[in-house]
N, C-alpha and C positions, 0 to 999 in steps of 0.2 A: 492195308494195315492202319492207315490213318483213320479212316471212317470206322473201322472195327474196334481199334484199341485206343489210339491217341486222342481222337476227338471226344469220345465218351469220357475219358479221364479229364481232359481239359475243361469240358463243360460241367464238371462237378464244381468248378470254381467260378467266382464272379468274373465277368468278362475281362476287366482290367487286370485282375490278379492272374488270370490265365495267360494274358498277354505277357506279363512280366516273367512268369514261369517259363513260357516258351522261349523268350529271349535269353533267359538264364541258361536254359538247356543248350541253345544254339551256341552261346559263348563258350560253354564247357566243351562241346564237340569241336569247336574251332581251335581250342587250345591243345587238344589231345594230339599226340603224334599220329599222323595219317588220318586224323579225325575228319577233316574237310575233304580229303582225297577219297576216303571210303564213302562219305556222304554223297560226293559227286558221282561215284560209281553207281550208287543205288538210284540216283535221281537224274542227274544231268545228262547222262548218256541216252536216257530214254526220252528226254524232253527236247531233243534237237528239232529245229524247224527251219523254215525258209528264211534265208538271210534277206534283209531289206535295207536299201539306202534311202535315207530321208533326212532333210535339213543338212545334208552334207555329212551325216553320220552313218556308219555301217552297223546296223542292228543284226546280231546273229540269228535272232528269230523275232517274231512279231508280238510276243507276249511279255508285258512288263508288269512290275509291281507298282500299284498306284500309291500316291502319297498318302500319308496317314498311318501306315503300319510301321514303317521304320523311320519315325519322325527324326530321331537323333543319330541316324547313320551308324547304328550299333551292330548290325548284322548283315551288311552288304555282301561280304564274302560268302556267307552261308546261303543267302538268296541266290548268289551267282552259282553256287554249287548245286542248287536245286534245278537250274536250267533256265532261269528267267533270262530274257534277252536284254532287259534293262531294268533298273530300279530307280524309283523316284523317292527322294528323301524329303522330310519336312512335313508340314510347313515350318520353315525356319524364320525366326524373327531376330532383330538386332540384339535385344536383351533377352536373357532367359526369363521364362514366365511359367508359373505352375498350372495355368489353365483354370477351368471352372471347378467348383467344388464337386467332390465325389458323393454318390455314384454318378457317373457321367457316360457310361457305356452300357448298352443293354442289348440282349439277344431277343429277337422275335423268331423263335424256332419254327413256328408254323409257316412263317413267310420266308424262311431262309434269309433273314434280314438283320440289320443292326440299326440301332439309333444311338447316335453319339452327340454329345455337346462338350467335347474335350476342351475347346477354346484355345487352340494353338499352344498347348503345353509343349515346351521344348527347352533344350539346354542352352539356347542362344547361339548366335552365329560363330562366335570365337571358338567355343568348345567343339561344335560340329565341324568347323573348318579343320581343326587339328585332327579330328577323328578320320575325316575323309582322306587326309594326306597320308594316313597310315594304312589304308586299305591295301590288301595284297592282290586282289583279283583285278582284272582289267575290264570288268563289266561296265557298260555305259551307265552313267548316273545323272539323273536330273535333279536340279535344286529347285524345290517348290518354295517360294518366298512370300512373306506376308508382313503385316505391320503389327507392332505391339498393341495390346488392348488399350494402353494409356495414351497412345499417340492419337491426337485428333485427326479426323479425316483430311482436313486441309493441310496437314503436315505429313500425310501418309507416304507421299512420294519419297521423302527423305529416308524412311525405313527401307523401302524397296531398293533404293540406290545403295545403301549400306550393305544389305545382304548380297546384292549383285556384285559389288566390288570385292567383298570379302570372300565370296565363294567362287569367283571367276576362274581361278586356277585349279580348282579341285572338283568341278562338275563339268559335264559335257553339254548340258542345255539348261535353260531356266524356264520355270513356270510361274507366272504371276497369278497369285490366288487372291481374287476379290469376291469369291463366291461362297465361302463358308458361311453357314447361317449361325455359327456359334460365337462370333465376335461381334458385339453390338455395333451396328451401323456399317459393317464391312461391305455388305451387298450394295450399299448406296454408291460405292466406288465403281459399280458396273455401269452407272449412268455415263452417257457419252462424254461430257466435258471432263470429269475427273479421271475417267479411264484413259482417255486420249492423252491427258497430261502425263500420267504415270508411264504409259507405253512409249510416248515420244521421248520423254526424259531418259528412259532406259535405253532406247535405241541410240540416243546421242552418246550416252556413256559407252555403249557397245562399240560404236564407230571409232572411239578414241584408241581402241586396242589394235595391235598389229593384225590379230586374227579375231574375228567376231565369234560369238557363241549364239546358237539358236535361242530365240525367246518365244515362248508360247503363252497363251492366255487360257486359264481354266474358268469355265462358266457354269452357272447353275442350270438345272433342268426346269426351273420355274419361270424362266423369262418368257414374256409375251412375244408374239411374232414380230411386233414393232421393235421390241428391244433386240431381238435376234438380227433384224435387218440393220439396226445400229451397230451390232457387233461386227457384221460383215463389212460395213463401211469403215469402222475403226481399224479392222485388220488390214484392209486394203490401203487406207490412208497412212497408217503408221508403218506398214510393211514389216510387221512382225512375222514370224515363221509359221505360225499355225495356232490351232485351238485344241484344247482338251475338253471333250464333252462327254459326261458332265460330272459335276460335284453331287453332293447329296441333296435330297429334296425335303421341303417342309410339308409336303402334301401327305396326308394320311388316308387317302381314299382307297378302297378296295382291299384292305388288309384282312387276313384270316384271323389274326390275333384279335381278341375281344377289345371293343372300344374302351371298356373299363380299364383294362391293363395298359392300353396305349395312353389313355389320359393320365393314368397314375405315373407313367414314365415321364411324361411332360415334354418340354421343348427339346429340340435337337434335330440333326440331319438324319434322314432315313436313307440307308443304302441297302444294296442287295437286290434280290429278285423283283420286289415291287417297283423299282425304278427302271427296270429293264426297258420296257416299251417306251417310256417317256424319254429316256436318254437316246434311244435309237431314233426316235422321231426328230429330236433336236439335231442329231447328226445328219439325217436325211434332209431336213429343212436347210441347214447350212450348206450342204453339198449342192443341192438343187438351185437355191437362190443365188449362190455365189458362182455357179457354173464351175465348181471344182477349183476355185481360185487359190485355195490354200489347203494344206494337209490337215487332217483331223485325227486325233487319237481318241478312240472310243473307250469309254469306261462307264459302268453302271449296270449292275444286275447280270454280269457275265458269270455264269456258273456251269457252263458246258461248252463243248465245241460248237454246238448249234447256235447258242446265243452269241458267241463270238463271231460266228460267220454272219449272223444277222447284222452286226455292227459293221462288218467289212462290206457287206452288200449295200448298206445304207450310205457308205462313203468313207468309212474309217480306213486309215492306212496301217495303223497299229492299234492294239488293244491293251488295256490294263485291268488287273483284277485286285480286289481287296476282300469284300465280304464273301464272294464266291470261293476265294482261297481259304478263308476261315472255315467254311462249311465243307469244302471238297478236298482240301489239302493239296500237296505238290502234284498229285496225279492230274490235277486240272490243267497244268501247263502242257503236259503231254497230250491230253485230250484235245486241247485247243489247236496245238501245232499239227496234229494229225488231221483235224477237220479243215484247217486252212490249207494244208498241203494238197488235199484232194481237190 
């Protein structure tokens, strides 16, 4: 039904408008009597998979929604009803910010891909915190945190601490995002010294709590092997709980979409099928070079059970979807769970 009716309708609109329309429809369903229950009957019961324990958390299945789709924690209950095992919200910043000028989200249909330069547009940590506290489902939620655009890199750690402390009671795990290509200078924080500072500071804050929360690092697919070795060392030294591999890429090689169209779109992070192989290789490299020292959540180009299985075989313990979900719809969750169960 999704690929036959819903997707063609949504693809009549500009991508960001289609996003807002989709979320409006989900909010309406969520407020209707029995709306979420009936939605769950249609999807969730079909999308059950293998339960997994990781970072001390029990995931009902191995398929999660990647950060970026539900930035503001507006539809967590509906995504839970679809059968996701976990949902990652954000990226959340201390202060609300509008993000980059529109248009900033583009479809590459021939490549089953998206290019975005959203720029951490979100409602800010205070609003999102209140929204999370009101959610009705008990689905596991990750809080993907970042810095405001106006915050200098040398002060970035303060933004991460603010988001960590404000969201601590309303999320189940944290993800430190220093890998988006759409905030100027952000990827510089992936370098060893600033990244170690951010992670060590967060771990210190974490240990002040009676019960700690898992902290993960999300990395770019464009890192060199030398930089990936640094990531392994940083994870081992700071003793964070794991890595999410990977974010979007700035690489444009091998696309089916014409170079003219791609150049017209301009800057932004590329996600979807074209990043599939690159993200899988990053996972494999981290797994092999670290000797499996830490868990990895695989994300990037997953649009089928087969592509999810490739991530798992490379060393991922869980997977997340975003662009593949846009193109394939809720049936993708079931397809992945079935492949992983086999």
